[in-house]
Wavefront OBJ file of the C-alpha trace (Angstrom):
o trace
v 46.350 108.385 322.788
v 44.290 111.939 321.633
v 45.069 115.347 322.467
v 44.843 117.119 325.828
v 40.601 117.730 326.506
v 41.662 121.294 327.389
v 42.349 122.724 324.545
v 45.299 125.282 324.542
v 45.042 128.906 322.640
v 45.287 132.002 325.307
v 44.118 132.907 328.765
v 42.751 135.813 329.513
v 42.490 138.145 332.604
v 39.929 140.025 333.641
v 40.192 143.033 336.117
v 37.168 144.494 337.862
v 36.815 147.646 340.124
v 40.776 147.095 341.413
v 40.303 143.768 342.557
v 42.117 141.087 339.930
v 39.569 138.682 339.269
v 41.514 135.808 337.706
v 39.573 134.777 334.580
v 41.419 131.727 332.655
v 39.989 130.537 329.338
v 40.921 128.256 326.681
v 44.626 128.535 327.320
v 45.116 126.418 330.566
v 44.420 123.367 331.795
v 40.915 124.270 333.667
v 38.388 127.023 333.322
v 38.150 129.828 336.315
v 35.318 131.772 335.673
v 34.673 134.514 338.767
v 31.343 134.394 340.308
v 28.229 136.329 340.893
v 28.431 135.666 344.808
v 31.365 137.801 346.649
v 34.870 136.400 345.498
v 34.497 132.826 344.350
v 35.655 131.378 341.147
v 34.022 128.781 339.387
v 36.955 125.939 338.455
v 35.645 123.558 335.807
v 37.428 121.046 332.981
v 35.981 118.270 331.368
v 38.270 115.336 329.046
v 36.933 111.906 327.716
v 39.223 109.271 326.573
v 39.412 106.357 324.196
v 40.104 102.883 326.186
v 43.797 102.497 325.869
v 44.530 99.630 328.391
v 42.747 95.830 328.587
v 41.533 96.460 332.404
v 37.918 98.229 331.762
v 38.084 99.113 336.036
v 41.581 100.744 335.526
v 40.524 102.568 332.608
v 37.043 104.022 334.752
v 40.366 104.943 337.099
v 42.704 106.903 334.764
v 39.900 108.490 332.885
v 38.455 109.839 336.366
v 41.990 110.596 337.544
v 42.693 112.529 333.773
v 39.794 114.732 334.253
v 40.511 115.895 338.054
v 43.965 115.986 337.084
v 43.943 119.348 335.124
v 41.874 120.915 338.182
v 45.011 119.351 340.058
v 47.393 121.636 337.615
v 45.385 124.967 339.200
v 46.530 123.613 342.650
v 43.061 122.849 343.363
v 42.644 120.225 345.734
v 39.012 120.064 346.465
v 36.653 119.057 343.804
v 32.977 119.815 344.483
v 30.901 117.537 341.742
v 31.503 115.246 339.051
v 29.531 114.215 336.191
v 30.574 110.673 334.109
v 30.137 110.683 330.257
v 29.943 107.571 328.607
v 29.830 106.213 325.032
v 28.736 102.892 325.110
v 29.872 100.905 321.648
v 27.460 99.639 319.239
v 29.778 97.138 318.577
v 30.111 95.454 321.821
v 27.826 92.414 322.377
v 24.932 92.491 324.894
v 27.679 90.066 326.994
v 30.694 92.356 326.727
v 28.546 95.282 327.212
v 26.801 93.860 330.335
v 30.873 93.224 331.780
v 33.113 96.346 330.469
v 30.585 99.161 331.046
v 29.858 98.565 334.860
v 33.507 97.971 335.617
v 34.254 101.089 333.879
v 31.956 103.134 335.707
v 32.976 101.069 339.057
v 36.313 102.477 338.418
v 35.772 106.089 337.521
v 33.368 106.247 340.719
v 36.342 104.901 343.166
v 38.793 107.253 341.654
v 36.317 110.276 342.748
v 35.714 108.658 346.009
v 39.803 108.308 346.403
v 40.193 112.301 345.119
v 37.248 112.900 348.106
v 34.476 114.059 345.553
v 31.537 111.950 344.087
v 30.143 111.521 340.853
v 26.267 112.482 340.909
v 25.172 112.538 337.276
v 26.124 112.686 333.610
v 25.165 111.209 330.289
v 25.323 108.012 328.775
v 25.028 107.498 324.799
v 25.440 104.548 322.354
v 28.010 105.266 320.245
v 29.958 103.495 317.550
v 33.480 103.869 320.330
v 33.474 103.314 323.697
v 34.622 106.327 325.130
v 34.912 107.540 329.030
v 35.126 110.726 330.567
v 33.383 113.709 332.693
v 33.200 116.620 334.127
v 35.105 118.292 337.667
v 33.486 120.907 339.003
v 34.558 123.255 342.261
v 33.598 126.771 343.794
v 37.013 128.371 344.988
v 38.273 130.906 347.578
v 40.835 133.117 345.367
v 43.769 130.981 347.974
v 42.524 127.898 346.465
v 44.241 127.714 343.248
v 47.354 128.708 342.092
v 46.907 130.735 339.202
v 50.001 129.259 336.231
v 51.643 132.501 335.442
v 54.405 133.546 338.388
v 57.329 131.507 337.124
v 60.812 133.665 337.780
v 64.417 132.888 336.892
v 65.782 130.634 338.916
v 63.181 128.508 339.485
v 62.924 124.871 338.709
v 61.078 122.490 337.001
v 60.118 119.023 338.809
v 57.997 116.467 337.437
v 55.570 113.892 339.356
v 55.242 110.770 337.129
v 57.887 109.132 334.893
v 57.105 109.605 331.371
v 56.880 106.809 328.606
v 53.018 105.773 329.481
v 52.262 105.854 325.289
v 55.039 103.567 324.884
v 54.547 101.122 327.485
v 51.140 100.621 326.396
v 51.836 99.960 322.652
v 54.556 97.686 323.661
v 51.971 95.622 325.645
v 49.848 95.706 322.300
v 52.532 94.382 320.581
v 53.030 91.252 322.001
v 50.755 89.919 319.861
v 51.958 91.548 316.770
v 54.855 89.478 315.808
v 56.248 92.126 312.859
v 56.503 95.099 315.604
v 57.596 92.964 318.318
v 60.527 91.526 316.046
v 61.376 95.343 316.385
v 61.669 95.597 319.634
v 62.616 92.245 321.136
v 66.166 92.788 321.267
v 66.039 95.575 323.430
v 63.117 94.705 325.715
v 61.690 90.559 327.133
v 58.221 90.198 327.353
v 58.758 90.440 331.079
v 60.269 93.432 330.991
v 57.102 94.847 328.385
v 54.613 93.501 331.031
v 55.978 94.963 334.036
v 56.003 98.224 332.378
v 52.692 97.783 331.353
v 51.608 97.532 334.925
v 53.966 100.729 335.898
v 52.395 102.850 333.383
v 48.685 101.485 334.523
v 49.483 102.292 338.328
v 51.181 105.607 337.384
v 48.000 106.569 334.871
v 45.979 105.832 337.573
v 47.052 107.378 340.460
v 45.854 111.008 341.159
v 47.966 114.518 341.366
v 46.038 115.439 344.558
v 49.186 115.308 346.459
v 50.847 117.322 343.859
v 48.445 119.720 344.135
v 48.075 119.995 348.144
v 51.975 120.115 348.172
v 52.335 122.845 345.374
v 50.129 125.262 348.223
v 53.210 124.290 351.262
v 56.106 124.901 348.732
v 55.116 128.213 346.871
v 54.924 127.034 343.489
v 54.444 129.700 340.770
v 52.152 127.490 338.622
v 51.977 124.057 336.761
v 50.425 122.276 334.042
v 49.591 118.360 334.261
v 51.478 116.462 331.242
v 49.051 114.550 329.364
v 47.827 114.577 325.146
v 51.142 117.187 323.730
v 53.810 115.292 325.712
v 55.893 117.090 327.833
v 57.570 119.446 325.521
v 54.362 120.345 324.631
v 52.255 121.348 327.839
v 56.122 122.975 328.996
v 55.769 125.562 325.868
v 52.227 125.710 326.747
v 52.457 126.671 330.691
v 55.304 128.867 329.133
v 53.520 131.214 327.076
v 51.061 132.123 329.800
v 54.039 133.540 331.815
v 53.804 137.501 332.881
v 57.374 137.309 333.235
v 59.965 137.063 330.340
v 61.150 133.159 331.078
v 61.782 130.266 329.487
v 61.843 126.523 330.207
v 64.935 124.424 329.735
v 64.445 120.765 330.583
v 67.866 118.708 331.107
v 66.398 115.615 332.834
v 63.773 112.574 331.566
v 62.632 110.669 333.741
v 60.855 107.503 332.258
v 59.469 103.900 333.223
v 62.397 101.809 333.030
v 63.571 100.415 329.411
v 60.598 102.496 327.622
v 63.616 104.361 326.604
v 65.332 102.075 324.853
v 61.821 100.501 323.140
v 61.341 104.277 321.741
v 64.892 104.763 320.235
v 64.194 100.897 318.725
v 61.067 102.297 317.038
v 63.082 104.758 315.244
v 61.616 108.012 315.853
v 58.051 106.562 316.440
v 56.762 108.035 319.168
v 59.513 111.316 319.921
v 59.368 110.114 323.626
v 63.379 111.656 323.677
v 62.221 115.095 321.857
v 59.349 115.235 324.532
v 56.352 114.870 322.158
v 55.270 111.169 323.369
v 51.635 111.593 324.162
v 51.143 111.059 327.756
v 48.309 109.901 329.561
v 47.164 110.966 332.804
v 50.905 111.770 333.719
v 52.370 114.164 336.407
v 52.221 117.574 337.390
v 54.957 119.865 335.484
v 55.593 122.536 338.564
v 57.546 125.748 338.636
v 59.030 125.771 342.163
v 61.340 128.039 343.717
v 64.953 126.384 343.698
v 65.699 126.277 347.332
v 62.023 124.207 347.718
v 62.267 122.193 344.982
v 64.441 119.034 346.978
v 61.949 119.467 349.800
v 58.957 119.337 347.901
v 60.342 115.990 346.125
v 61.250 114.109 349.423
v 57.756 115.438 350.978
v 55.611 113.565 348.244
v 58.287 110.733 348.312
v 57.530 110.333 352.201
v 53.795 110.625 351.508
v 52.939 108.437 348.790
v 56.250 106.322 347.970
v 55.989 107.584 344.489
v 59.354 110.167 343.335
v 59.287 112.906 342.024
v 62.065 114.631 339.915
v 63.357 117.850 339.437
v 64.285 118.019 335.492
v 65.147 121.192 334.586
v 65.339 125.546 335.275
v 63.440 128.748 334.664
v 65.402 131.104 332.690
v 65.454 134.766 331.052
v 63.812 134.351 327.552
v 60.911 134.936 325.841
v 58.290 132.384 326.768
v 59.504 129.495 324.926
v 60.604 125.668 326.170
v 63.226 123.554 325.278
v 64.481 120.355 325.854
v 68.722 119.818 325.916
v 70.469 117.951 322.839
v 71.398 114.894 325.181
v 68.861 115.273 328.665
v 69.514 112.928 330.621
v 67.649 109.493 330.755
v 66.582 108.439 334.215
v 65.257 105.028 334.581
v 62.457 104.498 336.629
v 62.618 102.656 338.946
v 66.561 102.625 339.100
v 66.650 99.460 339.974
v 64.075 96.265 339.859
v 62.601 95.075 342.912
v 61.605 91.372 343.066
v 57.373 91.146 343.348
v 57.531 95.154 343.315
v 56.265 97.594 341.134
v 58.473 100.486 342.029
l 1 2 3 4 5 6 7 8 9 10 11 12 13 14 15 16 17 18 19 20 21 22 23 24 25 26 27 28 29 30 31 32 33 34 35 36 37 38 39 40 41 42 43 44 45 46 47 48 49 50 51 52 53 54 55 56 57 58 59 60 61 62 63 64 65 66 67 68 69 70 71 72 73 74 75 76 77 78 79 80 81 82 83 84 85 86 87 88 89 90 91 92 93 94 95 96 97 98 99 100 101 102 103 104 105 106 107 108 109 110 111 112 113 114 115 116 117 118 119 120 121 122 123 124 125 126 127 128 129 130 131 132 133 134 135 136 137 138 139 140 141 142 143 144 145 146 147 148 149 150 151 152 153 154 155 156 157 158 159 160 161 162 163 164 165 166 167 168 169 170 171 172 173 174 175 176 177 178 179 180 181 182 183 184 185 186 187 188 189 190 191 192 193 194 195 196 197 198 199 200 201 202 203 204 205 206 207 208 209 210 211 212 213 214 215 216 217 218 219 220 221 222 223 224 225 226 227 228 229 230 231 232 233 234 235 236 237 238 239 240 241 242 243 244 245 246 247 248 249 250 251 252 253 254 255 256 257 258 259 260 261 262 263 264 265 266 267 268 269 270 271 272 273 274 275 276 277 278 279 280 281 282 283 284 285 286 287 288 289 290 291 292 293 294 295 296 297 298 299 300 301 302 303 304 305 306 307 308 309 310 311 312 313 314 315 316 317 318 319 320 321 322 323 324 325 326 327 328 329 330 331 332 333 334 335 336 337 338 339 340 341 342
């Protein structure tokens, strides 16, 4: 699990001729560049990953969802074009290559089609490591993206996917490693771990597109996606970019069922309850007006059949984010349904 490809430093806002043109550099999830052509902006992002699941097709989908996630975090719902970046491992046999690579490419392309965009190019290189990623590009009018800097005191924080993907993926790998498995088998069964892994894969492959569209409907004041820096890392980055003197306080942690127990059984290896466990293709963390947040969560559940949660508040402060001492862990799903993932 590596850190998010969108580096995290500062954002820069330029003002030309009284018309405030937003220009976002390395600070937030995607770069926004005002174009020479009347009032349009280029919104672009790139990301790439090492495989973290066994299924090459799902890995392709997850990689594509993750590339697009940075656009969705800016409230952008339409991607004009994607490029695919592929590192084909020199350590694979020819047979492995012929099976694995087309599956990864198909997963990536299928997720792009789900997002209503297409892959028109890219680059493939031979490389010791297998990697997959891409570039997502779109040209927007100012009302099509939400500059993530308008949080106000009294807003609430909404999260659209549960945490714990890294824990689930690791626990699944440990099924074959007795010394690791022995540490966690007291708190989970093999079935629990397999189910958590399926849930993590399903969650990581899901697009944040509906979440992004509803940000406009419910007047979001800004958002980020939750990926390599974990919930707290991304919350801090979002807080740092705010115009107002605000801070974020997180009270609730929705976590894939049983994964909080696994994380605890591993000592402090993942820092899951501290909000620092890396997530891959996590949900959007959104600042919403308090009176619209519940409706947002209800709407996303109605459209996608997946839950979203109010996890914290925006209060007066100096652009920091923190998790309270004993956050409430929300097991996701709250109860098991036979034969259903969620």
